[in-house]
C-alpha beads as a LAMMPS data file, in Angstrom:
LAMMPS data file: protein, C-alpha beads

110 atoms
109 bonds

1 atom types
1 bond types

-500.0 500.0 xlo xhi
-500.0 500.0 ylo yhi
-500.0 500.0 zlo zhi

Masses

1 110.0

Atoms # bond

1 1 1 214.927 346.576 -186.926
2 1 1 216.456 342.989 -187.953
3 1 1 219.985 342.564 -186.758
4 1 1 220.947 340.383 -190.145
5 1 1 219.925 343.359 -192.323
6 1 1 221.553 345.766 -190.035
7 1 1 224.768 343.690 -190.114
8 1 1 224.530 343.639 -193.696
9 1 1 224.233 347.381 -194.177
10 1 1 226.868 348.275 -191.602
11 1 1 229.398 345.884 -193.484
12 1 1 228.681 347.822 -196.613
13 1 1 229.423 351.170 -194.778
14 1 1 232.614 349.711 -193.400
15 1 1 233.730 348.570 -196.428
16 1 1 232.948 351.607 -198.308
17 1 1 234.849 353.792 -195.713
18 1 1 237.631 351.476 -194.479
19 1 1 238.005 348.734 -197.064
20 1 1 237.343 346.284 -194.196
21 1 1 233.925 344.793 -192.817
22 1 1 232.982 343.517 -189.427
23 1 1 232.211 339.896 -189.232
24 1 1 229.586 340.074 -186.627
25 1 1 227.924 342.700 -184.089
26 1 1 230.297 341.409 -181.326
27 1 1 233.108 342.960 -183.517
28 1 1 234.663 346.330 -182.438
29 1 1 235.594 349.349 -184.139
30 1 1 239.101 349.202 -182.613
31 1 1 239.234 345.697 -184.083
32 1 1 238.945 347.258 -187.671
33 1 1 242.245 349.102 -187.071
34 1 1 241.385 352.273 -188.772
35 1 1 242.458 355.830 -188.111
36 1 1 240.407 358.607 -186.419
37 1 1 239.263 360.162 -189.548
38 1 1 238.233 357.249 -190.989
39 1 1 236.168 356.434 -187.923
40 1 1 234.506 359.864 -188.083
41 1 1 233.654 359.431 -191.762
42 1 1 232.324 356.031 -190.930
43 1 1 230.232 357.029 -188.091
44 1 1 228.631 360.124 -189.939
45 1 1 227.604 357.718 -192.782
46 1 1 226.260 355.460 -190.144
47 1 1 224.473 358.512 -188.662
48 1 1 222.988 359.783 -192.116
49 1 1 221.915 356.261 -192.963
50 1 1 219.758 355.460 -189.859
51 1 1 219.158 359.242 -188.828
52 1 1 220.658 359.132 -185.751
53 1 1 220.873 362.158 -183.419
54 1 1 224.612 362.289 -182.599
55 1 1 224.561 365.224 -180.322
56 1 1 225.782 363.158 -177.104
57 1 1 228.456 361.482 -179.206
58 1 1 232.160 362.199 -178.384
59 1 1 234.924 360.719 -180.238
60 1 1 237.160 360.908 -177.003
61 1 1 234.966 358.770 -174.819
62 1 1 235.730 355.611 -177.200
63 1 1 239.112 356.310 -178.980
64 1 1 242.364 358.030 -178.465
65 1 1 243.560 360.719 -180.795
66 1 1 245.885 358.978 -183.135
67 1 1 247.681 362.170 -184.317
68 1 1 250.276 361.786 -181.782
69 1 1 252.638 358.931 -182.539
70 1 1 255.127 358.971 -179.441
71 1 1 252.245 359.498 -177.086
72 1 1 250.259 356.542 -178.570
73 1 1 253.586 354.313 -178.169
74 1 1 253.953 355.112 -174.320
75 1 1 250.293 354.534 -173.764
76 1 1 250.536 350.788 -175.560
77 1 1 253.465 350.229 -173.399
78 1 1 251.179 351.337 -170.359
79 1 1 248.691 348.638 -171.809
80 1 1 251.171 346.021 -171.690
81 1 1 252.353 346.857 -168.224
82 1 1 248.874 347.199 -167.005
83 1 1 249.570 350.612 -165.802
84 1 1 247.029 352.368 -168.199
85 1 1 243.375 351.258 -169.090
86 1 1 242.000 351.282 -172.345
87 1 1 238.918 352.977 -173.303
88 1 1 235.524 350.789 -173.489
89 1 1 235.072 348.851 -176.612
90 1 1 232.573 350.122 -179.017
91 1 1 230.796 347.295 -180.416
92 1 1 228.625 347.066 -183.555
93 1 1 225.957 345.637 -181.276
94 1 1 225.672 348.945 -179.565
95 1 1 225.612 350.814 -182.942
96 1 1 222.594 348.406 -183.688
97 1 1 221.005 349.470 -180.355
98 1 1 221.676 353.263 -181.154
99 1 1 220.043 352.903 -184.766
100 1 1 217.010 351.152 -183.279
101 1 1 216.683 354.150 -180.744
102 1 1 217.527 356.925 -183.068
103 1 1 219.795 358.738 -180.463
104 1 1 223.722 358.326 -179.448
105 1 1 223.855 356.886 -175.802
106 1 1 226.818 355.819 -174.113
107 1 1 226.554 352.036 -173.522
108 1 1 229.171 352.639 -170.493
109 1 1 227.284 355.286 -168.467
110 1 1 224.359 353.177 -167.454

Bonds

1 1 1 2
2 1 2 3
3 1 3 4
4 1 4 5
5 1 5 6
6 1 6 7
7 1 7 8
8 1 8 9
9 1 9 10
10 1 10 11
11 1 11 12
12 1 12 13
13 1 13 14
14 1 14 15
15 1 15 16
16 1 16 17
17 1 17 18
18 1 18 19
19 1 19 20
20 1 20 21
21 1 21 22
22 1 22 23
23 1 23 24
24 1 24 25
25 1 25 26
26 1 26 27
27 1 27 28
28 1 28 29
29 1 29 30
30 1 30 31
31 1 31 32
32 1 32 33
33 1 33 34
34 1 34 35
35 1 35 36
36 1 36 37
37 1 37 38
38 1 38 39
39 1 39 40
40 1 40 41
41 1 41 42
42 1 42 43
43 1 43 44
44 1 44 45
45 1 45 46
46 1 46 47
47 1 47 48
48 1 48 49
49 1 49 50
50 1 50 51
51 1 51 52
52 1 52 53
53 1 53 54
54 1 54 55
55 1 55 56
56 1 56 57
57 1 57 58
58 1 58 59
59 1 59 60
60 1 60 61
61 1 61 62
62 1 62 63
63 1 63 64
64 1 64 65
65 1 65 66
66 1 66 67
67 1 67 68
68 1 68 69
69 1 69 70
70 1 70 71
71 1 71 72
72 1 72 73
73 1 73 74
74 1 74 75
75 1 75 76
76 1 76 77
77 1 77 78
78 1 78 79
79 1 79 80
80 1 80 81
81 1 81 82
82 1 82 83
83 1 83 84
84 1 84 85
85 1 85 86
86 1 86 87
87 1 87 88
88 1 88 89
89 1 89 90
90 1 90 91
91 1 91 92
92 1 92 93
93 1 93 94
94 1 94 95
95 1 95 96
96 1 96 97
97 1 97 98
98 1 98 99
99 1 99 100
100 1 100 101
101 1 101 102
102 1 102 103
103 1 103 104
104 1 104 105
105 1 105 106
106 1 106 107
107 1 107 108
108 1 108 109
109 1 109 110
């Protein structure tokens, strides 16, 4: 699979779902500043387009539940004070590798 073609295709999916596009494969989903429901919709469209087995995917491995505003404020304060650790950044490069392999793998457990 060609990286440039993938980036063009994933930009289109992101734009249709979020109204924003990644600039490169090094960008992260978190950088797109979108809500959890929109991330799920994007990943469903992505998985459908590339026929990916998402059985091993778990949203909470990469993202926080954004439905609890007060908890999120305290979490952000914890990040600023270095007393909390952020979850790993999920990049579009990783999504490219998953599209090539057709099966979800956690990039941070290898």
